[in-house]
N, C-alpha and C positions, 0 to 999 in steps of 0.2 A: 476537528480542528479543519479551517475554510483552507487550507494551502491558502490555492490562487484567488484572494479576498484575500488574503494575509499581502501576497507578492505586493499586491493591488494597492494596498495603504504603504507597506513595507517602497513603496516606485515613488511615493510622493514623499520622501523624508530626505529632507538636504537641511548640512547643517554647516553653521559658518562657526570660525574663530577657536574656542580652545576644544569646546565644543559636541565631538566630532564622535560617529556612529562607528562599534567596532563587527566585523564579523570574524568566526573562522569556522572550516572547515575541514574535522578533525578522525581520519582515519584510521578506523577501531577497529577494524575488519581482526577475527583470528586465523580465518584463513589462511590472509595473505603473506607470501614467505615471509618480506619484509615485515611484519607483524607476528610475529611466535612470541618472541621475548617481551611483549607488551610497549617494543619500542615508540609507542605511541605515547606515553607518557615522558619522556623524555625529548620530541616534537610540542608537544603540550608548552610543554619547564622553556622550552624556545623560543617558542616563539615570543610567548608573552617580555623573557629578555629582555628579547631582541627589542620593542618598545619602550621597555622600560628606561631601558640603554639608550635608546635616542632622545630619546623625549628629555634624558637626565642633558647631556649633551647639547642638547639646544637650547633648553635652561628657562620654559613655560615655565611655570610653577601649576598655574591655573592647569593649562593640560596635562600635564603630568598629576596633578593630580584625578583626573576625571579619568583617566586613563586607570591607575588605583581603585577608585569607586567602584570598575567596568570588570580589572579583572577579580576584584574579591567577588562578585559576583559569577561570574566566573567557574572559577575555581569551587566555589562553595554547589556547583551545578555538577557540575564534573564532578567533584567527589560522593554526592549525596545516585548517582543514579549508575557511577562507575561497576556495581554487577548488575544492573538489564542496559546495558550496554548490549548490540547490537554491532550492525556492520564500522557506518559512522555517526559521529555529531556533529547538527551543529547550533552556532550564538549568532544573533547578531543584538547584541544591544547599546543602551547611553544608558549613562551615570547616573542620570535624572529618569532613570525608569520609562520614558513616553517608549524611550521603547524598550521590548525585549523578547523574544524567539525564537525559544531554544526547544531540542528537542533529540530523540536518539533517534536512527531510521534505516532501514534494512540495505542499501547503498554504499557499493562506496564510494567515496569520496578523496578529491588528493585537495592531501594538505594543506590552506593557506589560510594564515590570518592579515587581517585589514585592519587598521586603526585612518578613517575618511571622511570629506565630508557626506556623502549615501554610503546606503550599502549596499555592499558587492551582493547578485545576486543571478550570477550564474548558477552554478552550482544548483540553484533553488531551485529555481525554470528548471534545469534539464530533468531535477526529482520528478515533478509532474509532471514536465513531456511523456517519460520515463514505463514513469509506474502511475499513470490517473486511480482517481474514484472509479473501478469497474463493476461492473456481476459478471458472476462466470458462473454459464446454467450448467451444472453437466446434467445427462438425461439417456438413460437408457432402458428403454423402450416405455414404462409401464411407471418409472420409479423419473423422480428429478433433484434434485440437489443442488442449493444454490448457495457459491461465494461469494461475499465481498467480499471486498481487496481494495487498499492505496495504503503509495507508497510500499511493495508488497511485502502488506502486511496486512493479516484477514484479522477484518474487524469483527463477522459473520457469517455464519452460518446457519441454512436451513433445509429441511428436506422435503420431501412428499413422493405420496405414493398412492397409485393408483383402485381406490375398488372397486373391484369386475363386478362386483355384486349390484352396483348404485350406479358403476360406472362416476365415480368424481374422485374426486381429489382427494385427498384430506393429509393434514401432516405425520410426516412417518414417524413412528414409534422403536422399532424395527426390525431385520428380516424375521422376512417368511419366510424359510427353505421348503423346497418343495420334498417328501418323504413316501418311501413306500415304490409299493410296484407302479404306485397310479405316478409318476415320477413325473417318465416319458411321452407319456399318450395326453399330460397335462401340459406340457410345454410345447405339444405337438399342436396340441385347443389350441392354444396364446396365440402364439407366433400365429392361427392363421388366423384370430379374431380378432391380434392387434395390426395386421395385413388389411379389416377388412374396419378397422376405424380408426387407425391412428391419426389421420387427420380429426378428426372430430373429436378424438380425445385433445389435441394438443391444442384445439382449438377455447377448450372448456381451462381449462389453463394457462394460456397467457398472456390474459389483461389482468393477471395475480403478476408477473411475473412485471407486465408492462407497467403498472399501479408500482410494484414496486422498483422498480430503475431511474419512474416519474418524486416519488415524492422520497431518492436517498442520494439524490443527482448523481448517479452516477453516467460516466463519462462516454464508456464508452461500453460495450455488453460482448461476452468471449461463447462457443454454447460451444460442449465438445460432447463429444459423442460418435460412434457409427457413422457412415453415411445416414443412412436414414432413416432413423425417428433423427438423427442431429438437423437435417436438412429437415422433418416436416415439423420440430418444431419452431426455428427461423420462418418458415413459409406463413407460424400463422403471428407473429412479434406483428407487433408497430411499429419497435425500435429499432434501427438499424442496429444489423452483427455487425460488430467490425469482423470480429474473423470465424469462424468453423475450425474446427481445432480435431481430424478423421481416426481421437481414442476414446476408447472404453479409459478411462478413469471412475468413475463413479465408485470404485470400494479404493480407491488412492489415499494416501495422505492426504492432505490439501495445500500440506508442503511443496508436496512433490508438482502438485496442476501448478501451480504458483511458479516453480520455476519451467513450469510449461510449456505455461503463457505467457511468458515476461522473458525467459530465460535464453 
């Protein structure tokens, strides 16, 4: 889903009369101290009920009917996705179903409800600003791992390793730890070889990363690794790098990497 394109469409939505646009942002974050007892269910129920009461008092039967149609769809979505909730949920909808944009996201949002002529997009824009579609490249000398993330969720990962016999990069199948008494000697030999060849090695893999960035429409690129390999890889990329994070996190859990990059 391309959130930026969806937001562009929503920016052009304007409804007159009784067929208004419903917008909801709902904080469902279980780590929020104010949500420990599942209080979001109360906020959700009260938010919908407040609109019903207002429309009942207004006497506009057509508008109340439209809101009831939206409410049914919203309640069905929430009930059907409750077990997979992350930190927040948003829904933007109209009774005629011309507008329906809903998702659960990994960002804490402030609970808000709107029933008006246009969608309320402030928090949605903030979501895409804070968590753009990103490529996170973790580098550790002869290993490279790519994490693709959007809206603080992992979309895909792929790992590469350098075949030291051919000097070609290939998809990594699994770790190959050094063993035996010759391990330290091999390590020393590799370190010397890395210093002599790092620019050439990273020049070989950089086009693969640039191509992926273009095809997958990365908005930002982050390189994570110790200063020497991280900077050497950055120098070979054609795409601009948003930030270098000087930490060796190649073997860390991917969720921890996201926390480091976007935390």
